[in-house]
C-alpha positions as CSV (number, residue, x, y, z in Angstrom):
1,X,-6.2,-75.8,-10.4
2,X,-8.8,-73.4,-12.3
3,X,-8.1,-70.2,-14.3
4,X,-9.3,-66.8,-12.4
5,X,-10.6,-64.0,-14.3
6,X,-10.7,-60.4,-13.5
7,X,-12.7,-57.9,-15.8
8,X,-11.4,-54.7,-16.0
9,X,-14.2,-52.6,-17.0
10,X,-13.6,-49.4,-19.4
11,X,-16.1,-49.8,-21.4
12,X,-15.4,-50.5,-25.2
13,X,-11.5,-51.1,-23.9
14,X,-12.5,-53.4,-21.2
15,X,-10.7,-56.6,-21.1
16,X,-10.2,-59.8,-19.0
17,X,-6.8,-60.7,-16.6
18,X,-6.5,-64.3,-17.3
19,X,-4.9,-65.6,-14.3
20,X,-3.9,-69.7,-13.6
21,X,-1.2,-72.1,-14.5
22,X,-0.9,-73.6,-18.2
23,X,-2.2,-70.3,-19.6
24,X,0.9,-70.3,-21.9
25,X,0.4,-74.0,-23.1
26,X,-3.6,-72.4,-24.9
27,X,-2.1,-69.8,-25.7
28,X,-3.4,-70.2,-29.3
29,X,-7.3,-70.9,-27.5
30,X,-7.1,-67.4,-25.5
31,X,-5.6,-65.6,-28.3
32,X,-7.3,-66.7,-31.2
33,X,-10.7,-64.8,-30.5
34,X,-8.8,-61.6,-30.6
35,X,-6.9,-62.1,-34.2
36,X,-8.5,-61.2,-37.4
37,X,-5.8,-63.4,-39.2
38,X,-3.7,-66.0,-38.0
39,X,-0.5,-64.6,-36.8
40,X,1.1,-62.5,-34.1
41,X,4.5,-60.3,-33.8
42,X,6.0,-61.1,-30.2
43,X,8.7,-58.7,-28.5
44,X,10.4,-60.6,-25.6
45,X,14.0,-60.4,-24.1
46,X,16.9,-62.6,-24.4
47,X,16.6,-64.4,-21.2
48,X,12.7,-65.2,-21.4
49,X,13.4,-66.0,-24.9
50,X,15.6,-69.2,-23.7
51,X,13.3,-69.9,-20.9
52,X,9.4,-69.5,-22.7
53,X,9.5,-68.9,-26.1
54,X,9.1,-72.2,-27.3
55,X,6.6,-73.0,-25.7
56,X,4.5,-69.9,-26.7
57,X,5.4,-71.0,-30.0
58,X,3.7,-74.4,-29.3
59,X,1.0,-73.0,-27.5
60,X,-0.2,-70.9,-30.5
61,X,-1.0,-73.7,-32.0
62,X,-2.0,-73.1,-35.7
63,X,-1.4,-69.0,-35.2
64,X,2.5,-68.5,-36.8
65,X,4.6,-66.5,-34.7
66,X,7.5,-64.0,-35.5
67,X,9.9,-63.0,-32.4
68,X,12.0,-60.1,-31.4
69,X,14.1,-60.9,-28.6
70,X,15.4,-57.3,-26.8
71,X,18.7,-57.3,-24.5
72,X,17.2,-58.4,-20.4
73,X,16.8,-55.3,-18.1
74,X,16.0,-52.0,-17.6
75,X,18.4,-50.5,-19.4
76,X,16.6,-52.0,-22.6
77,X,13.6,-49.5,-21.8
78,X,15.2,-46.5,-23.8
79,X,14.7,-45.0,-27.3
80,X,17.2,-47.2,-28.7
81,X,15.8,-50.2,-28.2
82,X,12.0,-48.7,-28.6
83,X,13.1,-47.5,-31.9
84,X,14.4,-50.7,-33.1
85,X,11.2,-52.5,-31.9
86,X,9.2,-50.2,-33.8
87,X,11.0,-50.4,-37.0
88,X,10.8,-54.3,-36.7
89,X,7.6,-53.8,-36.0
90,X,6.9,-52.2,-39.3
91,X,9.5,-54.5,-40.9
92,X,7.2,-57.5,-40.5
93,X,4.4,-55.6,-41.7
94,X,2.3,-55.7,-38.6
95,X,-1.0,-54.2,-39.7
96,X,-3.8,-52.0,-37.5
97,X,-6.1,-54.9,-36.7
98,X,-3.2,-57.6,-35.9
99,X,-2.1,-58.4,-32.4
100,X,1.5,-57.4,-31.0
101,X,2.4,-59.8,-27.9
102,X,4.8,-58.8,-24.8
103,X,6.1,-61.8,-23.2
104,X,8.5,-60.7,-20.7
105,X,8.5,-58.7,-17.4
106,X,7.9,-55.4,-16.9
107,X,10.4,-53.7,-19.1
108,X,9.1,-55.9,-21.8
109,X,5.5,-55.3,-21.2
110,X,5.7,-51.3,-21.2
111,X,8.3,-50.8,-24.2
112,X,6.0,-53.3,-26.6
113,X,3.2,-51.8,-25.1
114,X,4.1,-48.4,-26.0
115,X,5.7,-49.3,-29.6
116,X,1.7,-50.9,-29.9
117,X,0.7,-47.6,-28.7
118,X,2.3,-45.8,-31.2
119,X,2.9,-47.9,-34.4
120,X,-0.2,-47.1,-37.0
121,X,-1.6,-44.5,-34.6
122,X,-2.6,-47.8,-32.2
123,X,-2.5,-51.4,-33.1
124,X,-3.7,-53.9,-30.2
125,X,-1.6,-56.2,-28.0
126,X,-1.6,-58.7,-25.5
127,X,0.4,-58.6,-22.3
128,X,2.0,-62.2,-21.2
129,X,3.5,-61.3,-17.8
130,X,6.2,-63.8,-16.9
131,X,7.4,-62.2,-13.6
132,X,5.3,-61.4,-10.4
133,X,5.9,-57.4,-10.7
134,X,4.4,-57.7,-14.2
135,X,1.8,-60.1,-13.1
136,X,0.4,-58.1,-10.3
137,X,1.1,-54.5,-11.5
138,X,2.7,-53.5,-14.8
139,X,0.6,-55.6,-17.2
140,X,-2.5,-54.2,-16.1
141,X,-4.2,-50.6,-16.5
142,X,-2.5,-49.7,-19.9
143,X,0.5,-47.6,-18.7
144,X,3.2,-47.8,-21.7
145,X,6.4,-46.3,-22.0
146,X,10.4,-46.1,-21.4
147,X,12.8,-44.1,-19.4
148,X,15.1,-40.9,-20.3
149,X,18.0,-39.6,-18.6
150,X,15.6,-37.5,-16.8
151,X,13.7,-39.8,-15.3
152,X,11.7,-43.2,-15.4
153,X,8.9,-43.4,-17.5
154,X,8.6,-40.0,-18.4
155,X,7.6,-41.4,-22.1
156,X,4.7,-43.0,-22.8
157,X,1.1,-43.2,-23.2
158,X,-2.1,-45.1,-22.2
159,X,-3.2,-47.5,-24.6
160,X,-5.0,-50.7,-22.5
161,X,-4.2,-53.8,-23.7
162,X,-6.7,-56.4,-25.3
163,X,-6.0,-59.3,-22.9
164,X,-3.4,-60.2,-20.1
165,X,-2.3,-63.9,-19.6
166,X,-0.9,-64.4,-16.2
167,X,0.3,-67.7,-16.0
168,X,1.3,-68.6,-12.3
169,X,3.7,-71.6,-13.6
170,X,6.2,-69.1,-14.8
171,X,7.1,-67.6,-11.6
172,X,8.8,-71.2,-10.6
173,X,11.6,-70.0,-13.1
174,X,12.6,-66.5,-11.8
175,X,15.4,-66.3,-9.1
176,X,14.7,-65.7,-5.7
177,X,15.4,-62.1,-5.5
178,X,13.2,-61.3,-8.8
179,X,10.5,-62.8,-7.2
180,X,10.9,-61.2,-3.8
181,X,10.8,-58.2,-5.5
182,X,7.7,-58.6,-7.2
183,X,6.3,-59.1,-3.8
184,X,7.4,-55.8,-3.2
185,X,4.3,-54.7,-5.0
186,X,1.8,-57.2,-3.7
187,X,2.6,-56.0,-0.2
188,X,1.9,-52.5,-1.8
189,X,-1.5,-53.6,-2.5
190,X,-2.2,-54.6,1.2
191,X,-0.8,-51.5,2.7
192,X,-2.6,-49.0,0.6
193,X,-6.1,-50.1,0.8
194,X,-6.6,-53.8,2.2
195,X,-5.5,-54.4,5.9
196,X,-7.1,-58.2,5.7
197,X,-4.8,-58.9,2.7
198,X,-1.7,-57.5,4.8
199,X,-2.8,-59.6,7.8
200,X,-3.2,-62.8,5.1
201,X,0.0,-61.9,3.5
202,X,1.8,-61.7,6.9
203,X,0.6,-65.3,7.9
204,X,0.8,-67.1,4.3
205,X,4.2,-65.2,2.6
206,X,6.9,-67.1,3.5
207,X,4.8,-70.4,1.8
208,X,3.8,-68.6,-1.3
209,X,7.6,-67.5,-1.4
210,X,8.7,-71.0,-1.0
211,X,6.3,-72.2,-4.3
212,X,2.7,-72.8,-2.8
213,X,0.9,-72.4,-6.2
214,X,-2.5,-71.8,-4.5
215,X,-1.4,-69.2,-2.4
216,X,0.7,-67.3,-5.3
217,X,-2.5,-67.4,-7.2
218,X,-4.6,-65.9,-4.9
219,X,-1.8,-63.3,-4.2
220,X,-2.2,-62.4,-7.8
221,X,-5.9,-62.7,-8.3
222,X,-5.9,-60.2,-5.0
223,X,-3.6,-57.5,-6.6
224,X,-5.1,-57.6,-10.1
225,X,-8.9,-57.1,-8.6
226,X,-7.6,-54.3,-6.6
227,X,-5.7,-52.5,-9.2
228,X,-8.4,-53.0,-11.9
229,X,-11.1,-51.4,-10.0
230,X,-9.3,-48.5,-9.2
231,X,-8.0,-48.7,-12.7
232,X,-11.7,-48.6,-13.8
233,X,-12.4,-45.4,-11.5
234,X,-9.3,-43.2,-12.6
235,X,-7.8,-44.6,-15.7
236,X,-5.7,-41.8,-16.4
237,X,-4.4,-40.8,-13.1
238,X,-6.9,-38.1,-12.1
239,X,-7.2,-39.1,-8.7
240,X,-7.5,-42.6,-6.8
241,X,-5.3,-44.3,-9.4
242,X,-2.5,-41.9,-7.8
243,X,-2.6,-44.5,-4.7
244,X,-1.0,-47.3,-6.7
245,X,2.2,-44.8,-6.2
246,X,2.4,-45.7,-2.9
247,X,6.3,-46.1,-2.0
248,X,7.2,-45.0,-5.7
249,X,8.4,-41.1,-5.3
250,X,10.9,-42.8,-3.0
251,X,11.8,-45.4,-5.3
252,X,12.1,-43.7,-8.3
253,X,14.4,-41.8,-6.5
254,X,16.4,-44.4,-5.7
255,X,16.8,-46.2,-9.0
256,X,17.9,-42.9,-10.5
257,X,20.5,-42.6,-7.4
258,X,21.6,-46.5,-8.3
259,X,21.9,-45.7,-12.3
260,X,18.5,-47.8,-12.8
261,X,21.0,-51.0,-12.1
262,X,20.9,-54.5,-10.6
263,X,22.1,-52.5,-7.3
264,X,18.0,-51.8,-6.7
265,X,15.6,-53.8,-8.4
266,X,12.5,-51.6,-9.0
267,X,10.2,-53.8,-6.5
268,X,12.8,-53.5,-3.6
269,X,12.6,-49.8,-4.2
270,X,9.1,-50.3,-3.8
271,X,9.2,-52.0,-0.7
272,X,12.1,-49.6,0.8
273,X,9.9,-46.5,-0.4
274,X,6.5,-48.2,1.3
275,X,8.6,-48.5,4.5
276,X,10.0,-44.7,4.3
277,X,6.5,-43.5,3.3
278,X,4.5,-45.1,6.5
279,X,7.8,-43.7,8.1
280,X,7.1,-40.0,7.0
281,X,3.7,-40.7,8.0
282,X,4.1,-41.5,11.6
283,X,6.7,-38.6,11.9
284,X,3.5,-36.0,10.6
285,X,1.1,-37.6,13.4
286,X,-0.9,-39.9,10.7
287,X,-0.5,-43.1,12.1
288,X,0.4,-44.9,14.9
289,X,4.1,-45.8,15.8
290,X,3.8,-49.4,15.2
291,X,2.6,-49.2,11.7
292,X,6.2,-48.6,10.2
293,X,7.3,-50.9,12.2
294,X,5.0,-53.8,11.4
295,X,5.6,-53.0,7.9
296,X,9.8,-53.4,8.1
297,X,9.1,-56.5,10.1
298,X,7.6,-58.2,7.5
299,X,9.8,-57.5,4.6
300,X,12.5,-58.6,7.0
301,X,10.4,-61.7,7.7
302,X,10.3,-62.1,4.1
303,X,14.2,-61.8,3.3
304,X,13.7,-58.4,1.7
305,X,15.4,-55.4,1.7
306,X,13.5,-52.7,3.4
307,X,16.1,-49.8,4.1
308,X,18.6,-47.7,2.4
309,X,21.3,-49.5,4.6
310,X,20.4,-52.6,2.6
311,X,21.4,-50.8,-1.0
312,X,25.0,-51.5,-2.2
313,X,27.3,-48.6,-3.0
314,X,27.2,-44.6,-2.9
315,X,24.0,-42.8,-2.3
316,X,23.3,-39.2,-2.8
317,X,22.5,-37.2,0.7
318,X,19.3,-36.4,1.1
319,X,19.0,-32.9,-0.4
320,X,20.1,-34.8,-3.8
321,X,17.6,-37.5,-3.3
322,X,15.1,-34.9,-2.8
323,X,15.9,-33.2,-6.0
324,X,15.8,-36.6,-7.7
325,X,12.0,-36.8,-6.7
326,X,11.4,-33.4,-7.8
327,X,12.1,-35.2,-11.4
328,X,9.1,-37.5,-10.6
329,X,6.5,-37.5,-13.0
330,X,4.0,-37.0,-9.8
331,X,5.2,-33.5,-9.4
332,X,2.3,-31.0,-10.0
333,X,3.1,-27.2,-9.6
334,X,6.2,-28.0,-8.4
335,X,5.3,-29.7,-5.7
336,X,5.9,-33.5,-4.6
337,X,2.9,-35.7,-4.2
338,X,3.3,-38.5,-1.8
339,X,1.3,-41.3,-1.0
340,X,1.3,-41.2,2.5
341,X,-0.9,-43.9,5.3
342,X,-3.4,-43.1,7.9
343,X,-3.1,-47.1,9.0
344,X,-1.9,-49.7,6.9
345,X,-4.7,-50.5,4.6
346,X,-5.6,-46.6,4.5
347,X,-3.2,-44.6,2.0
348,X,-4.3,-41.1,0.9
349,X,-2.3,-38.6,-1.6
350,X,-0.7,-35.7,0.1
351,X,0.3,-32.7,-1.6
352,X,1.5,-30.4,1.0
353,X,3.8,-32.8,2.6
354,X,6.8,-31.3,5.0
355,X,10.0,-31.3,2.9
356,X,11.6,-30.7,6.2
357,X,10.1,-33.8,7.5
358,X,10.9,-36.5,4.2
359,X,14.3,-34.5,4.7
360,X,15.0,-35.8,8.3
361,X,13.6,-39.1,7.6
362,X,15.8,-39.4,4.8
363,X,18.9,-38.0,6.9
364,X,18.3,-40.7,9.6
365,X,18.0,-43.6,7.0
366,X,21.5,-42.5,5.0
367,X,23.0,-42.2,8.5
368,X,21.9,-46.1,9.2
369,X,24.6,-46.6,6.2
370,X,27.6,-45.8,7.7
């Protein structure tokens, strides 16, 4: 299978996203041209370390490697492990001209990227995303950061990677639930700006989830192409880039409500959030009645969570969820910003959404849990 290259065009900070099987095995070849001296510092987690660290070590060839494995899970994305990572990198004498490698999912990519952003006022880094969610979303675009007790991703920086290596073969080691959680972000791209891609996913999603590598590569490439285009036009989310947050205002509130635990994975929250955003859009008369039904039907066909009723354990009431949304970093002048849709493939940023409509959608969704 060929390796695809998607260029993220950001002037002097442009970089390639390489997509295909076997990239880990040729990591030295891919990363080598960026190195000023033949060494890298790898930040990973304990789960990924057991699965892929040795393959990366072998793939780097003559490049020497030192590695830190953090605990796996969203709880790692806070001050404690971030501080540990920065101190470790300093202890390893990582210099400004060196390269830090983030080997893992979104948590590791965000945390290691933020460490690279602040270490010595900015060190270059390479993303090697090992989950579907990280390959299609968090590894591309330069958003890095950690969580606060006040909310998700509230502490961070824009710091673009120098290269992204999305090895499709690594997806075969993902548990089914994690793969489908990542698929929530893939669906999001079709819903926000490419109705034909959503049609393609409806036709090919089940085979893609079952392991078809060519279909997986196409889905990752199309998702990255869409994100790269948006990031090139709006790097720091002044306008169009906010569309990438479709479903995320609901998602972040639900993640906070479930304590950032494995009760709800990020991509599962995105899928539920997309379904709710289309429900709100339909109630406001923005899109056809069939649109939210079609979104839910596809998520259900994939065996994914698509309603609040699918989240185990207790949730706050509608008012409590609205208060959690008010902490979202997309709030401007105290007003909630939602990404709503006129149709599948046609999303837009809405600043003046009627909170009463959002409340009633949440109340009805919560009532289905009883």
